[in-house]
C-alpha positions as CSV (number, residue, x, y, z in Angstrom):
1,M,-57.3,45.8,71.1
2,S,-58.8,42.2,70.9
3,A,-62.4,41.2,70.4
4,A,-64.2,38.1,69.4
5,G,-60.8,36.4,68.7
6,L,-59.6,39.2,66.6
7,T,-56.9,41.8,67.0
8,I,-58.6,45.4,66.1
9,R,-56.0,48.1,65.5
10,R,-55.4,51.3,63.7
11,A,-54.9,51.0,59.9
12,T,-51.7,52.2,58.3
13,V,-51.0,52.9,54.6
14,T,-49.4,49.5,54.3
15,D,-52.7,48.0,54.9
16,D,-54.2,49.7,51.6
17,P,-53.6,46.7,49.3
18,A,-55.5,44.2,51.7
19,W,-57.9,46.6,52.5
20,D,-58.8,47.3,48.9
21,A,-58.9,43.6,48.2
22,L,-61.1,42.8,51.2
23,V,-63.6,45.7,50.1
24,L,-63.7,44.5,46.4
25,G,-64.6,41.0,47.4
26,A,-67.2,41.8,50.2
27,A,-70.9,41.7,49.5
28,E,-71.5,44.8,51.6
29,G,-68.5,46.8,50.2
30,T,-69.2,49.9,48.1
31,A,-67.0,52.4,46.2
32,F,-66.8,54.6,49.0
33,H,-65.2,52.1,51.3
34,R,-62.2,51.7,49.3
35,P,-58.9,53.3,50.6
36,H,-58.4,55.9,48.0
37,W,-61.6,57.8,48.9
38,L,-60.6,58.1,52.6
39,R,-57.0,59.1,51.5
40,A,-58.5,61.9,49.2
41,A,-60.6,63.1,51.9
42,C,-57.9,63.3,54.4
43,S,-55.4,64.9,52.0
44,R,-57.8,67.4,50.6
45,F,-59.8,68.5,53.7
46,G,-57.1,67.9,56.4
47,H,-59.1,65.2,58.2
48,Q,-57.4,62.7,60.5
49,D,-57.5,59.1,59.5
50,R,-59.0,56.8,62.3
51,T,-59.6,53.7,60.3
52,L,-59.7,50.4,62.2
53,V,-58.8,46.9,60.6
54,A,-59.5,43.4,62.0
55,Q,-57.0,40.8,61.8
56,D,-57.6,37.0,62.6
57,A,-55.1,34.8,64.5
58,A,-53.1,34.2,61.3
59,G,-52.4,37.8,60.9
60,S,-54.8,38.1,57.8
61,L,-56.9,41.3,57.4
62,V,-60.5,40.3,57.7
63,G,-62.3,43.5,58.3
64,V,-62.1,47.3,57.9
65,L,-64.1,50.3,59.2
66,P,-63.0,53.6,57.1
67,L,-63.3,56.3,59.6
68,V,-62.1,59.9,59.8
69,E,-62.0,62.6,62.6
70,F,-63.2,66.0,61.6
71,R,-64.6,69.1,63.5
72,G,-68.0,70.4,62.5
73,L,-69.0,74.1,62.3
74,G,-69.1,75.4,65.8
75,S,-68.6,71.9,67.3
76,G,-65.9,69.7,68.7
77,R,-64.4,66.4,67.2
78,A,-66.7,63.9,65.6
79,W,-65.9,60.7,63.5
80,I,-67.7,59.6,60.5
81,S,-67.8,56.6,58.3
82,V,-67.5,57.6,55.4
83,P,-67.0,61.4,54.7
84,Y,-68.6,62.8,51.6
85,A,-70.1,59.6,50.8
86,V,-73.6,57.8,50.8
87,Y,-72.3,54.5,52.4
88,G,-70.0,53.6,55.3
89,G,-69.5,51.4,58.2
90,A,-67.6,48.3,58.7
91,V,-67.0,45.7,55.9
92,A,-65.7,42.3,56.9
93,T,-65.6,38.7,56.1
94,T,-67.7,37.6,59.1
95,A,-70.5,39.3,61.0
96,E,-68.5,38.7,64.2
97,A,-65.7,40.9,62.7
98,V,-68.2,43.7,61.8
99,E,-69.6,43.7,65.2
100,A,-66.2,44.0,66.8
101,L,-65.1,46.9,64.5
102,H,-68.3,48.8,65.4
103,Q,-68.1,48.1,69.2
104,T,-64.3,48.8,69.3
105,A,-64.9,52.3,67.5
106,A,-67.7,53.0,70.1
107,R,-65.5,52.1,72.9
108,V,-62.5,54.2,71.8
109,A,-64.8,57.2,70.9
110,Q,-66.3,57.0,74.5
111,Q,-62.7,57.0,75.9
112,E,-61.7,59.9,73.9
113,R,-64.8,61.8,74.6
114,I,-65.6,62.8,71.1
115,G,-68.9,64.4,70.3
116,R,-70.4,61.7,68.1
117,L,-69.7,58.5,66.0
118,E,-71.6,58.5,62.7
119,L,-71.7,55.3,60.5
120,R,-73.4,55.6,57.2
121,C,-74.4,52.0,56.9
122,R,-76.3,50.9,53.8
123,R,-78.0,48.1,55.7
124,D,-79.3,48.1,59.4
125,P,-76.3,47.3,61.3
126,G,-78.2,46.1,64.5
127,L,-76.8,49.0,66.6
128,D,-79.0,50.5,69.4
129,W,-77.8,54.0,68.3
130,E,-79.7,57.0,67.1
131,A,-81.0,56.4,63.6
132,G,-80.8,58.9,60.6
133,V,-84.0,60.0,59.4
134,L,-83.3,62.5,57.0
135,H,-82.3,60.5,53.8
136,E,-83.4,57.7,51.8
137,G,-81.5,55.7,49.1
138,F,-82.4,54.8,45.6
139,S,-81.1,51.8,43.5
140,R,-82.5,49.0,41.4
141,D,-81.3,46.1,39.3
142,L,-81.0,47.0,35.6
143,P,-82.7,45.1,32.9
144,A,-80.7,42.8,30.6
145,D,-81.5,44.9,27.4
146,P,-80.8,48.6,27.0
147,A,-83.9,49.1,25.0
148,A,-85.9,48.0,28.0
149,V,-84.8,51.0,30.3
150,L,-87.3,53.3,28.5
151,G,-90.2,51.1,29.1
152,S,-89.3,50.7,32.8
153,M,-89.7,54.4,33.4
154,P,-93.0,56.0,34.5
155,K,-95.1,57.4,31.6
156,K,-94.2,61.1,32.0
157,A,-90.4,60.6,32.3
158,R,-90.4,58.2,29.5
159,A,-92.1,60.7,27.2
160,D,-89.5,63.5,28.4
161,A,-86.7,61.2,27.6
162,R,-87.8,60.0,24.2
163,R,-88.6,63.7,23.1
164,A,-85.2,64.9,24.3
165,R,-83.5,62.3,22.2
166,R,-85.7,62.4,19.1
167,D,-86.9,66.0,18.8
168,L,-84.6,67.9,20.7
169,G,-81.3,66.3,19.7
170,L,-79.7,65.6,23.1
171,E,-76.7,63.2,23.1
172,L,-74.9,61.6,25.9
173,E,-71.1,61.6,25.7
174,E,-68.3,60.4,28.0
175,G,-65.0,62.3,28.6
176,R,-62.6,63.2,31.4
177,W,-62.1,66.5,29.7
178,Y,-65.8,67.6,30.6
179,L,-64.6,68.0,34.5
180,P,-64.7,71.7,34.6
181,D,-68.3,71.6,33.1
182,L,-69.4,69.1,35.8
183,V,-67.9,71.1,38.6
184,R,-69.2,74.4,37.2
185,L,-72.7,73.0,37.0
186,F,-72.5,71.2,40.3
187,Q,-71.5,74.4,42.2
188,R,-74.0,76.6,40.6
189,N,-76.7,74.2,41.3
190,K,-75.6,73.9,45.1
191,Q,-75.6,77.7,45.3
192,A,-79.0,77.9,43.9
193,L,-80.1,75.6,46.7
194,G,-78.4,77.6,49.2
195,T,-75.7,75.0,50.1
196,P,-71.9,75.3,50.1
197,A,-70.4,73.3,47.3
198,L,-67.2,71.1,47.4
199,P,-64.1,72.5,45.6
200,Y,-62.8,71.6,42.2
201,G,-59.8,69.7,43.7
202,W,-62.0,67.2,45.3
203,F,-63.6,66.1,42.1
204,E,-60.0,66.1,40.5
205,D,-58.7,64.0,43.2
206,L,-61.4,61.3,42.7
207,A,-61.2,61.5,39.0
208,L,-57.4,60.7,39.0
209,A,-57.5,58.2,41.9
210,D,-59.1,55.3,40.1
211,L,-59.2,56.0,36.3
212,D,-60.7,52.7,35.3
213,R,-63.7,53.0,37.8
214,T,-64.5,56.7,37.4
215,H,-66.8,57.7,34.6
216,L,-67.8,61.2,33.6
217,H,-70.7,61.9,31.2
218,V,-72.3,64.9,29.9
219,V,-75.6,65.6,27.9
220,R,-75.0,67.9,24.9
221,R,-77.1,69.7,22.6
222,G,-74.8,70.6,19.8
223,H,-71.8,72.3,21.5
224,E,-73.8,73.2,24.5
225,V,-73.4,71.1,27.8
226,L,-76.8,71.0,29.5
227,A,-76.0,68.4,32.2
228,A,-73.1,66.4,33.7
229,V,-72.6,63.5,36.0
230,L,-69.7,61.8,37.7
231,S,-70.2,58.1,38.4
232,F,-68.3,55.5,40.2
233,S,-68.3,51.8,39.2
234,Y,-68.0,48.9,41.7
235,Q,-68.4,45.2,41.2
236,G,-71.3,45.3,38.5
237,E,-72.8,48.5,40.1
238,L,-72.8,52.0,38.8
239,H,-73.0,55.0,41.3
240,A,-74.5,58.0,39.6
241,Y,-73.0,60.4,42.3
242,Y,-72.0,64.0,41.6
243,S,-74.2,65.9,39.0
244,G,-75.2,69.3,37.8
245,T,-77.7,70.8,35.4
246,A,-77.6,74.1,33.6
247,E,-80.3,76.7,34.5
248,G,-83.5,75.9,32.4
249,A,-82.1,72.7,30.8
250,D,-84.7,70.5,32.6
251,R,-87.5,72.9,32.0
252,S,-86.6,73.4,28.1
253,Y,-84.9,70.0,27.1
254,K,-85.7,67.4,29.9
255,A,-82.1,67.1,30.3
256,S,-82.0,65.2,33.4
257,S,-84.7,62.6,32.4
258,F,-82.7,62.0,29.2
259,L,-79.2,61.9,31.2
260,Y,-80.3,59.1,33.5
261,C,-82.2,57.1,31.0
262,A,-79.1,57.3,28.5
263,L,-76.7,56.4,31.5
264,Q,-78.5,53.4,32.4
265,E,-78.6,52.2,28.8
266,W,-74.7,52.9,28.7
267,A,-74.3,50.9,31.9
268,I,-76.1,47.8,30.5
269,E,-74.1,47.8,27.4
270,R,-70.9,47.6,29.4
271,G,-72.2,44.8,31.6
272,F,-73.4,46.6,34.8
273,T,-76.4,44.8,36.5
274,R,-77.3,47.6,39.1
275,F,-77.9,51.3,39.2
276,D,-77.4,53.4,42.3
277,F,-78.9,56.6,42.4
278,G,-77.4,57.6,45.7
279,R,-79.4,59.1,48.6
280,S,-81.7,62.2,48.8
281,R,-83.3,64.3,51.6
282,I,-86.8,63.3,52.1
283,G,-89.2,65.9,51.0
284,S,-86.4,67.5,48.5
285,G,-86.8,67.9,44.7
286,A,-84.0,65.4,44.1
287,H,-86.1,62.9,46.2
288,D,-89.2,63.5,44.2
289,F,-87.4,63.5,40.8
290,K,-85.9,60.0,41.5
291,R,-89.2,58.7,42.2
292,R,-90.6,60.2,39.0
293,Q,-87.8,58.3,37.2
294,G,-89.2,54.9,38.6
295,F,-86.9,54.4,41.6
296,E,-88.5,53.5,44.9
297,P,-86.9,55.1,48.1
298,E,-85.1,52.6,50.4
299,P,-84.5,52.9,54.2
300,L,-80.8,53.6,55.0
301,G,-78.9,52.0,58.1
302,Y,-77.4,55.2,59.4
303,R,-76.6,55.0,63.0
304,T,-74.9,57.8,65.2
305,L,-73.6,57.2,68.7
306,L,-74.1,60.3,70.7
307,V,-71.0,60.7,73.2
308,R,-70.7,64.3,74.3
309,D,-73.3,65.6,71.8
310,R,-76.7,65.6,73.1
311,S,-78.6,65.5,69.8
312,L,-78.1,64.7,66.0
313,P,-76.5,67.5,63.9
314,S,-79.3,70.1,62.9
315,L,-77.2,72.1,60.4
316,N,-79.2,70.8,57.3
317,P,-81.7,72.2,54.7
318,S,-84.4,70.3,56.5
319,N,-84.3,72.7,59.7
320,P,-86.3,75.9,59.3
321,R,-83.8,77.6,61.3
322,T,-81.3,77.4,58.4
323,A,-83.6,79.3,55.9
324,W,-81.9,82.5,56.5
325,A,-78.5,81.1,55.9
326,Q,-79.6,79.5,52.7
327,R,-81.1,82.9,51.5
328,V,-77.7,84.6,52.3
329,W,-75.8,81.9,50.4
330,R,-77.9,82.2,47.3
331,G,-77.2,85.9,47.1
332,L,-73.4,85.6,47.3
333,P,-71.4,86.6,44.2
334,R,-70.2,83.4,42.6
335,D,-66.6,84.5,43.0
336,L,-67.1,84.4,46.8
337,A,-69.3,81.5,47.1
338,V,-67.1,79.1,45.3
339,P,-63.8,79.5,47.4
340,L,-65.8,79.9,50.6
341,G,-67.8,76.8,49.9
342,G,-64.7,74.8,49.3
343,Y,-63.4,76.1,52.6
344,L,-66.7,75.3,54.6
345,S,-66.8,71.7,53.1
346,R,-64.1,70.5,55.3
347,F,-66.7,71.2,58.1
348,L,-69.6,69.5,56.4
349,P,-68.6,65.9,55.4
């Protein structure tokens, strides 16, 4: 396939080194665009790799669109960039290459008559497709001095974080051996929300895929783990991504306020200049919490091309019709919810 003087083709595993170098050098690249993320998703959940790359006349790789094919619950094939991630879409050295990758993906999706093609672009890609309206992103530049983090927080959050550290004895600790604690808390939080949770193996895959850029922190009070977060570093930016909190830990100890204050301080001490708090569904408790921590929501450039599907997916907590399913999920025994959630995750990327 040729477009804009470029050759667009399917990626192979031999492209991974050039793919990774391209993403790491691109302004619009993110931790989720890197090849190990997509490889882990395909290996763990059985998705099909449909990634496209762009080559110039000299044969150099100048663009990549990480892309997988999956099947949703009760629906046919769909493509997504990038699964289990906040950000996706094409990354390239030129705007022409980005456009060529997006348009080629759209053309092939229409030829193959899939249900839909979803691009989780961080910024508006300029595509006249259906726009995502459920989520907003949260990120901000970090101050140069770790001591300035506390002062940048709203009054209530600042008081909570200060009290947690000074009066309640909470401490931040880093260690990969806390992975079971993170997954346990994450899965329990998800079930409390009535949502299937990702399996343990997924977190293990990510933690092992890039040891130097994966960070696991917990909040401890003595020997008790109150909260945990798995973060990914990328070119001076820290993505605080998967997290979990023990029942009652926020009410009694303000564990989450302390966690993200201390994590930002940790990031500054190690040279990070920006903190990414991920996305949250508008109107959710997580969305409100991030605003209370001093982060302002940002629009996301999510775009979906509807091919055979007639509308955007409606299987989400914002849809009142899913309330019964959430109630059922919350009532499941944990020994059933964990493995069943791991299985269902392949249909909910």
